[in-house]
C-alpha positions in Angstrom: 14.3 -7.7 31.1 12.4 -10.6 31.6 12.7 -13.0 34.5 12.6 -13.1 38.4 15.8 -11.2 39.0 16.3 -9.8 36.1 18.2 -7.8 34.6 21.1 -8.3 36.8 20.6 -12.4 35.9 20.6 -11.5 32.4 23.5 -9.5 32.5 25.0 -11.9 34.8 24.4 -14.9 32.5 26.0 -12.7 29.5 29.0 -13.1 31.6 29.3 -16.3 31.4 28.5 -16.6 28.1 31.4 -14.8 26.5 33.8 -16.7 28.9 32.8 -19.3 27.0 32.2 -17.8 23.6 34.8 -15.2 23.4 34.0 -14.0 19.9 30.2 -13.8 20.3 28.7 -10.5 20.3 25.3 -9.1 21.5 22.5 -6.7 21.3 20.8 -6.5 25.1 17.1 -4.3 24.8 16.1 -3.0 28.0 16.0 -0.2 30.4 19.5 1.4 29.9 19.4 3.6 33.2 19.2 0.3 34.8 21.3 -2.1 32.4 24.0 0.4 31.4 26.0 0.8 35.2 25.8 -3.1 35.3 28.0 -3.3 32.0 29.8 -0.6 33.1 31.2 -3.0 36.0 32.5 -5.6 33.5 34.3 -4.2 30.4 34.9 -6.7 28.6 31.0 -7.7 28.7 30.3 -3.8 28.1 32.9 -4.2 24.8 31.0 -7.1 23.5 27.5 -5.8 23.8 25.4 -2.8 22.1 22.6 -1.8 24.5 19.8 -0.4 22.7 17.0 1.2 25.1 13.4 0.2 25.5 11.0 2.3 27.0 8.5 -0.8 27.7 8.3 -3.8 29.0 6.2 -7.1 29.2 4.9 -8.1 32.5 4.5 -12.0 33.3 1.0 -11.3 34.2 0.2 -10.1 30.7 -2.0 -11.5 28.3 -0.4 -12.1 24.8 -2.7 -9.8 22.7 -2.0 -7.0 24.8 2.0 -7.6 24.5 1.2 -7.5 20.8 0.3 -3.9 21.0 3.3 -3.0 23.0 6.0 -2.0 19.8 8.9 -0.2 21.8 9.1 -3.1 24.6 12.4 -5.4 25.1 11.3 -8.0 24.0 9.3 -6.8 20.8 12.4 -4.7 19.7 14.4 -8.0 20.3 12.6 -9.8 18.1 12.2 -7.5 15.6 16.6 -7.3 15.9 16.2 -11.0 14.2 13.5 -9.9 11.4 15.5 -7.2 10.5 18.9 -9.4 10.1 20.8 -7.4 12.7 20.6 -10.7 15.0 20.5 -14.2 14.2 18.9 -15.3 17.4 16.6 -13.9 20.4 17.1 -15.2 24.1 14.5 -14.0 27.0 13.4 -15.1 30.2 10.4 -13.1 29.8 6.7 -14.1 29.3 6.2 -17.3 27.6 3.1 -16.3 25.9 3.8 -13.2 24.5 7.3 -14.7 23.4 5.1 -17.3 21.1 3.2 -14.8 20.0 5.1 -11.6 18.7 8.2 -14.2 17.5 4.9 -15.9 15.5 3.8 -12.8 14.1 7.2 -10.9 13.6 9.6 -13.9 12.2 6.7 -15.9 11.0 7.1 -19.7 10.4 9.6 -21.3 7.8 8.2 -22.2 4.3 6.6 -25.5 4.5 5.9 -25.4 7.7 2.3 -25.5 9.6 2.9 -24.5 12.8 6.3 -23.8 15.3 6.9 -26.4 17.8 8.4 -25.6 21.7 11.0 -28.3 22.2 13.6 -28.9 25.5 15.9 -31.4 26.4 15.9 -33.6 29.7 17.4 -36.4 30.9 16.9 -39.8 30.4 18.6 -43.6 31.8 20.7 -43.1 28.3 21.8 -39.4 28.1 19.9 -36.1 27.3 16.7 -36.0 24.9 14.5 -33.8 23.1 11.1 -33.7 23.2 8.5 -31.4 21.3 5.6 -29.8 21.7 5.8 -28.6 25.0 2.9 -26.7 24.9 3.0 -23.9 21.9 0.1 -26.4 19.5 -2.4 -27.6 22.4 -3.9 -29.6 19.6 -2.0 -31.2 16.5 -3.1 -32.9 13.0 -0.6 -35.6 11.7 1.1 -33.1 9.5 2.3 -31.2 12.6 3.9 -34.0 14.5 5.4 -35.3 10.8 7.0 -31.7 10.8 8.2 -32.3 14.7 9.6 -35.6 13.8 11.9 -33.7 11.4 12.8 -30.7 13.3 13.0 -32.9 16.6 15.9 -35.1 14.5 17.4 -31.9 13.4 18.0 -30.4 17.0 19.2 -33.4 18.1 21.9 -34.1 15.8 22.9 -29.9 15.6 22.6 -29.2 19.4 22.7 -33.1 20.9 25.5 -34.1 18.5 23.5 -37.2 18.1 24.8 -38.8 14.4 22.0 -41.2 14.2 18.8 -39.6 16.5 16.0 -42.0 16.9 12.4 -40.5 17.0 9.2 -42.1 18.5 5.4 -41.3 18.6 4.5 -40.8 22.1 1.0 -42.9 22.5 -1.2 -45.1 25.1 0.7 -48.3 23.4 3.7 -49.5 21.6 1.4 -51.9 19.5 0.6 -50.2 16.0 -3.1 -50.2 16.5 -2.9 -48.0 19.3 -3.5 -44.4 19.5 -6.3 -42.3 17.2 -6.0 -41.5 13.8 -3.5 -39.0 13.5 -1.1 -40.4 15.2 -1.2 -43.4 13.3 -1.3 -41.7 9.8 2.1 -39.7 11.4 3.6 -42.7 11.9 2.6 -44.1 8.2 4.0 -40.9 6.5 7.5 -41.2 8.7 7.6 -44.8 7.7 8.0 -44.4 4.0 10.1 -40.9 4.6 13.7 -40.5 4.6 13.6 -40.6 8.2 12.5 -44.3 8.4 15.9 -45.9 9.5 15.3 -43.6 12.2 11.5 -43.9 13.1 11.4 -46.1 16.3 7.6 -46.2 16.4 5.3 -45.7 19.4 7.0 -45.0 22.6 4.9 -44.5 26.3 5.1 -42.8 28.5 7.7 -44.7 30.6 9.9 -44.6 27.4 10.7 -41.1 28.1 12.6 -41.9 31.4 14.0 -44.8 30.0 15.6 -43.4 26.8 14.0 -45.4 24.6 14.0 -43.0 21.7 16.5 -40.0 21.2 13.6 -37.5 20.1 10.1 -37.8 21.8 7.2 -35.9 19.5 3.9 -35.3 20.9 0.9 -32.8 20.8 1.4 -29.5 22.9 -1.1 -31.0 25.7 0.6 -33.9 26.4 4.2 -32.6 26.0 3.6 -30.2 28.6 1.9 -32.2 31.1 4.8 -34.9 31.0 7.3 -31.8 31.1 5.6 -30.6 34.7 5.5 -34.2 35.7 9.1 -35.2 35.0 9.8 -31.5 37.0 7.4 -32.7 39.7 8.9 -36.4 40.0 13.0 -34.8 40.5 11.8 -32.4 42.5 9.9 -34.8 44.4 13.2 -37.3 44.3 15.6 -34.4 45.5 13.2 -33.4 48.4 13.3 -36.9 49.3 17.2 -37.1 49.2 17.1 -34.6 51.8 14.6 -36.0 53.9 16.0 -39.4 54.8 19.7 -38.3 54.6 18.8 -35.4 57.6 16.4 -37.7 59.7 19.3 -39.2 61.5 22.5 -39.8 63.0 23.5 -42.7 61.1 21.6 -41.1 58.1 24.1 -38.0 58.0 27.1 -40.0 58.3 25.7 -42.3 55.6 25.4 -38.5 53.3 29.0 -38.2 54.1 30.1 -41.8 52.7 28.0 -41.3 50.1 28.7 -37.1 48.8 30.7 -37.8 45.9 28.4 -39.8 44.5 25.4 -37.5 45.0 27.1 -34.7 44.1 27.6 -36.4 40.5 23.7 -37.1 40.8 22.9 -33.1 41.7 25.3 -32.4 38.3 23.4 -34.6 36.4 19.9 -33.6 37.4 20.9 -29.8 37.4 17.7 -28.3 35.6 20.4 -25.3 34.7 21.4 -27.8 32.4 18.5 -28.2 30.3 17.2 -24.4 30.7 15.9 -23.1 27.7 13.2 -24.3 25.4 13.4 -23.6 21.5 10.7 -22.2 19.5 11.0 -24.3 16.5 10.1 -23.6 12.5 10.3 -19.7 13.0 12.2 -17.6 10.4 15.3 -17.2 12.9 16.3 -18.5 16.5 14.4 -18.0 19.6 15.0 -19.4 22.9 12.7 -19.2 26.2 14.9 -19.3 29.3 13.0 -19.9 32.9 12.1 -17.1 34.4 13.4 -18.4 37.5 16.8 -19.5 36.3 20.3 -18.0 37.7 23.6 -16.6 35.7 24.6 -20.1 34.6 21.3 -21.7 33.6 20.8 -18.2 31.2 23.8 -18.8 30.0 23.1 -22.3 29.0 20.0 -20.5 27.2 22.4 -18.6 25.1 24.6 -21.4 24.3 21.6 -23.1 23.0 21.0 -20.6 20.3 24.6 -20.3 19.6 24.4 -23.8 18.6 21.9 -23.5 16.2 23.1 -20.8 14.6 26.3 -22.2 14.0 25.2 -25.6 12.8 22.7 -23.9 10.4 19.6 -25.1 12.1 16.9 -23.4 10.0 18.7 -24.6 6.9 18.8 -28.0 7.6 15.0 -27.7 8.4 14.3 -26.5 5.2 16.4 -29.2 3.5 14.5 -32.1 5.8 11.3 -30.4 4.5 12.5 -30.5 0.8 13.4 -34.2 0.8 10.1 -35.2 2.2 8.5 -33.0 -0.5 10.3 -34.8 -3.1 9.2 -38.1 -1.5 5.6 -37.3 -1.6 5.6 -36.3 -5.2 7.7 -39.3 -5.7 5.6 -42.2 -3.8 2.7 -44.1 -4.9 -0.2 -45.9 -3.2 -2.2 -44.7 -0.1 1.1 -43.4 1.6 1.5 -41.0 -1.0 -1.7 -39.2 -0.6 -1.0 -39.1 3.0 2.6 -38.0 2.4 1.0 -35.2 0.5 -1.2 -34.2 2.7 1.1 -33.5 5.2 3.9 -32.2 3.4 2.3 -29.7 0.9 
């Protein structure tokens, strides 16, 4: 029931997802009177779905604390289904704060993870990259940044299909002495860990779009600012191109000549390709779709959830944490103490 055009957008997104993944099966939570007839218009989709009535919904302006008190909302029942093992992941286009709060309390974090992180995918000059955290944790310590790096590396391998994804810590400079103590301490631990060959070091803001690394790691405050800045820049570029190519007759003729290339650019920068922020580090897969997306964008969010389930994302995270803990117990010197404090 979440999203600007729900529930019709969600049902259409499920239909697109089923065409891509014919073997998929879905639990659908919502107002049966509204959703039932929509499913009925798509017999193949209806056969792949089990509709469960949810008498309550979480409005977009509801505070997370209030959403926690709604035990029969579509969002709560969907997350409960994951906790009960009836489903392996949940996708919602609803209230972001409520989804994060409910997922944390109901599903809880994986063993060894201090805080879950919100991750998203974006375009760069070298291809797609993953950035985390995007706002789940405004303040982070060194342990959190190390865990984000490990989760981001697994995400890049499983979802982006990168064999050896590079990791960068977002900082105010690339030099080793730059940044505050938590960032420098996290860098020390990563350099001494099993992901050291993948750790690029510190990166700056311009490195994100430049594609310097495949995994951008930062705290939720900085990550959210970077995300909104990138979204605003893409919108500015689109608006400027539209204005330039419609300003004069010669510009319109130029657009006709450049149209094939511009169409490729539009497809590459299409925000629907990058729809779906993922809460990493929970006992279950949780994907947050943008509330303003359409069916194609929602289907992409479902793709993300299915990729993570298919590739055993959480099991791989647990394996990475075991490696880090093993290194911290076997290591020596000052780096050992830092690793033990961060991974214990």
